[in-house]
N, C-alpha and C positions, 0 to 999 in steps of 0.2 A: 219744728216747722221752719224756723228762720234759717237753720243750717242747710236744709234741702233747697230752699229758695235761693240762698246765696250761692250754693254750689252751681245751680243751673245758670245764674246770672254770670258767674265767672266763666263757666264753660262757653256760654254764648259769646261773651266778650272776646274770648280767645279765638273763636271760629270766625267772627266777623272782622275782616281786615279794617284797620283804622285808616289806612291810606293805600290807594291803588296806584302803583307806579307803572309807568310804561304803557298807559292806556292807549287805545287806538282812536284816531280822529275819524271824522266823516270821510276825509280823503283816503285814509287807509282802507276803509270799508268799500269805497268805490273801486279802488285798485284791486282789492280782494275779489270783488264781483267780476271785474274784467278778467282777472287771472283764472277764476273758477270757470268762466265760460270757455276760455282758451284751453285750459288744461283738460277739461272734460272732453272737448272735441278731439284733442290730440290723443288722449289716453283710451278713448272708447275703442278704437281699433286694436289697441295693444293689450289692455287688461280687461276690457269689457266695461259695462256700465249697469248699475242697478243690481249687482250681485253682492253676496256676502264677501266673496273674495276680493272684488274690486274695491269695496269699501274698506276692508282691512288693509289692503295695499296702500290706499290713499292716506289712511291714518298713520301708517308707518312713514310714508313719504313726508307727511306734514312735520314729523319730528326731525327728520333729516334736513328738511328745508329750513327749519328754525335755526339750525346750527351752521349750515354750510352754504346758504345762498346769501350773498351780500346784497345790501340795499333793500330788497323787497322780500326778505325772508319771513318777516312777521305777517305780511299781507298774504304771501303764498301759503303760509301755515294755516291761516284762517280759511282761505279758499279750499285747501285740501281737506281740512277737518269738516267743513260744511258739506262738501261733495261726498266725502267718505261716509259721514253719518246719513246723508240722503240716500246713498246706495244701499246701506244696511237696512234702513227703514223701508225702502222700495222692495228689497229682497224679502223681508219678513212680511210686510203687508201685502205684497203681490201674491205670496203663497196663500194667505188667508182669503184674499179676495177671489182668487181663481178657483180654488178647489175646496175651500173650507178646511183644509189641513194646514195648521200653522207651520209645520215643518217643511212643506213641499216647496216653498219659495226660498229657502235658505241658501241654496246654491244656484238655483235657476233664474233668479231675478224676478222682475215684475211681469206684467201682463204683456207677453210677446205676441198674443193672438188677437190683439185689438183690431177692430175694423171700423171704418168710418163709412156711413151710408149718406150719400148726398141725395136730398129729396128734391 
């Protein structure tokens, strides 16, 4: 029994980082939020928004930004990752919400037929 417990303790200690280096500050997250707003507005007309494809493209862009964009690369990476994951979730959940078929929203995006009624 002791050997099994010790094995899991050692395994968990290896998985949990002892020190996190290069963490982001509140300023970094504010910059990432501004960048997300801007990049989403710019890219919506080019690659779309809320689709599986646009989410995948943004995730790839995030890895490129991390390596090739000076000064704001890490903030742009966070912005693109958050936006890409949001697009993927919108795509999948949009399909479930609209038709009841979980696969229908994968390429088509969220609810594009939404209407607002003013009373």
